[in-house]
Structures are given as structure tokens and as C-alpha cells.
N, C-alpha and C positions, 0 to 999 in steps of 0.2 A: 938506477933504472927510471926513466922518465915516466910520469903518470900517463896512463893511457896506452903505453907500449908494453903489453903483457902485464902481469901482476905488479902493482906498485910496491916497491921496497919502501917501507916507512921512512919518512924524513928523520927523523931522529928516534850415591851417592850421597847424597845430600843428608847431612847430619848436623843440625844446628846446635851453640853453647852460650852467648850473652848479647844483650842489645846495645847498639850504638845509637845515641839519640840524634835525631835530625836537628841541625842548627836552626832550622826554621820551624815555627809552631806547626805541629801536625799530630794527628792521631795515629799515623802510620809509622811503625818503627823503621829505623835504618838497620839493615842486616849487613854485617861485614862478610864479604866473600872473596874467594879467589876463583879464577876461571880456568877450568881444565879443558884441554882440547883432545877429543877422542875421535879416532878414525872411524868413519862410517863403514868402511869395508870389513874391518875385523874387530872393532871395539877396543883396540889397543890405545893406550894413552900416548899422545905425541909429546905433550909437555903442558906448560901453563902460560897464560897470557901475561905479558908485561905492559909497558906503556905503548902508545901507538908508534913510538920511534924505535922500539927495541925488538930484537929477535925473540923467539919463543924461549922461555926458561925451561930447562929440562927437569927442574925440581920445584916442588911446592914452595920451598923456602925462598927461592929466588923470584917468585911471582909477585906481581903487583897486587895490592888489596883494593877492593872497590866497595862502595856503599850501594846497596841495592834497596831502593826506596819503594818497597812493595810488601803488602801483607801476604804471607804464604797461603792464607785461606782464600785469596782471590782466585778467580778462574784464570786459566792460562791466556785468555784473551785480553786481560787487563794490561794496558800499556803503561810503562814507567821509564824513568831515566836510570842510568847507572853512572855513579860519580866515583872519581878516584879518591881513595882514602889518603889524606895528607900525611898520616903517620908513616906510610910506606913510601910515598912519592911526594915530598914536600913541594916540588916545583909543579906538581899536577893537582894538588889538593883543591877540590871544588870544581875542577874541570869535568866535563861530561865524557863518557865513552860513547861517542857518536859515530855515525857512518857518513862518509862524504864522497864526493865525486868532483871531477874537474869542471863539469858543466851541468846544466839541468839535464838529468839522465832518467830514462825509463828503463826498467829491467823487466824481463819476462822470458818465457821458454824460447830457446833458440837464439837469444840475443847475447852477443859477446860484449859485456859491459864491465868496466873496471870501477869497483867501489873499494873503499879502504877505511880503516879506523881513523877517526879524527878526534882531537882533544880540545874542544872549544870551551870558553867560559859561557858562551851564548847557549840559549835553550830554545827548542822549538816545541810547540804544544802537540799533543796527540792528534793525528790526522792531518797535520800540516804538510804541505809540499816543501821542497827543499828551500832553505834560506841561505843566503850567501854570507859566509864568515871568512873575511879576507878574500883569498882566491878560491875558496872551497865552497861547494854547495852541499849543505849537510842537513841531517835530521837527527834529533836526539831522543824524543819520547817515542821510542819505537820498540822497546823491549817487552817481552812477556816471559813468564817462567812456568814450567810444569812443577807444581808444588810437590808431587810425589817422586820426581826423579832429579829435579834441579836443572833440567835441560832448558837453556835459554834460547829464545827465538827472537828474530827481528823482522819487522815488516816495513818495507820501503814504500813510500807514497810517490807514485809517478807524477809527472807534471800535470797529467789530466785527472789527477786525484784517484786513479785506480791504485789498488794496493797489491803488492806481490811479496812473497817471503824471500828473505835474503838467504843465500847459501854461502857457507864459509869453506875455505880450503887452506891447507898449509902448502908451502912451496919453498924450493931452494933459492935463497936470495944471494947466494955466492959466499965463498969463504966457509962453507960448511954450516952456515947459519940458516935456520928455518924461520920463515915469517908467515903471518896469516893474511890472507886476502879475502875479498868478498865480491859476490856477483849475484845474478839471478838464476844462472844456469851453469853450474860448474862443468858439466860435460861439454857444453858448447865452447866454453873457455879452454878446456883441455884440448879439444880438437883444433882450436886455433893456435894454441901455444904449447905443443906437446913437450917442448924442450925444458919446461920448468918443473916437470914431474909432479903436478898438482895432485893432492889427495883431499877429498872432501872430508871435513871434520864437523863434529857437533860440539857446541860450547856448553859446558856443564858448570853450574855454580856449586862451589864447594864452600859451605857456610863455615865461617870462623867463629861467629857469635850468633847465639840464638835470640830471636825476637821475643820481647816481653812487652806488654802494654802497661806502661806506668802512667800515673796521673800527671797531667801537665802542671 
């Protein structure tokens, strides 16, 4: 499915146990997580996120692992990046779990906009508008977490520097495979493309290792 024509088919809770150290000097621990997808309509689990190229994994074991570079004591407004864990996805290790678009894109209520997961080496700072990475306009330091529930949220910075929360949805990508898409207004997207059977989902971090603050 071409980007921009309906949801983009990708091109290719909370109970923490040990810390993963940041490869860069930092006082903030790296927490290893997997990402669960939960339907907003009924709270049921859809599956677990894999790489930006893959369909949703039906099992926790089949999911990708990520490094969440954030202290859980921080407020949910603190923005950070999510990186792929090289131990589970060697070809993605060190890449960001970012969100991208085909062009400089604004999202908001009533707007039918196509965003999608992107896996760049490049990084964008918090509050930055979209940066071009190859053919994709993307943002990476966009994530925040509710420390009490593990719910992950993303905030997109529009070209005029206004900010708007990203909404996520699962949809049928063909062949019985479910994928995850993103936009600013899932209902507007569903109205435009009812054939894809979109269901809004919440992203929930499932901690695999608990943070501890060790001396550098």
C-alpha cells in the first residue's frame, strides 16, 4: 500500500526487574521494555509491537525489545527517545522508534493525516519540528510515559511548532496480518477509509528489566 493512500503498510501493567546501561554517559537508566497494544474500545490486548517493518506479534515472546531512556520518577510530560534493543533486533540496534510522514505534515482534529513508525539512526531534539531522514520527515524525541500504568504517549510537533497528541490504531494490512498506524484523529481516518477496519489502540510499556541507579 503506497504511503498516503490509507494506512501505510510498513516497508519492512507495568512491573519492572533489572537495568540496562546506557551506552552513553548518563545518570538516567535504560529500561528494557516490550510494547503491548491494547484496544481502547474494550481494553483487550491486540498483540505486541515488532520492528517498523513487521506485523503485530500475537505473543510477548515474538515482540521486539526496546530501550526506554527515561526515569520512571519523571512526570508524564518528560519527553525521551525509544531505541531498539540490539539483542532482539541486531539489524535495528541503536535505531530510534520514531514517527514519520511523507512530507512536512500537520495533524489535528478532523484532519486525515498518515503517520507511521520509522526506524532512523538520526535523532531529533525535544520540541523540534520534522527533520528529513532519507525520504521521510520524522521526529524521535516525542515519547512520554505514565509511570503508574506504563502507557506511552507521543506528541507530534507541527510545522508551525504547535503540538498535538498522536493517536495509534491497528488495521488489516492484508493476508490476515495486523499492523499499527498513526495519525492525529483516528475517527476522521476511519471515516475516510472504512475498508481497513481500524481500531484505536493504546501503547503500553511492559518492563523487562527494572531501573537501578548505579555509580558511573
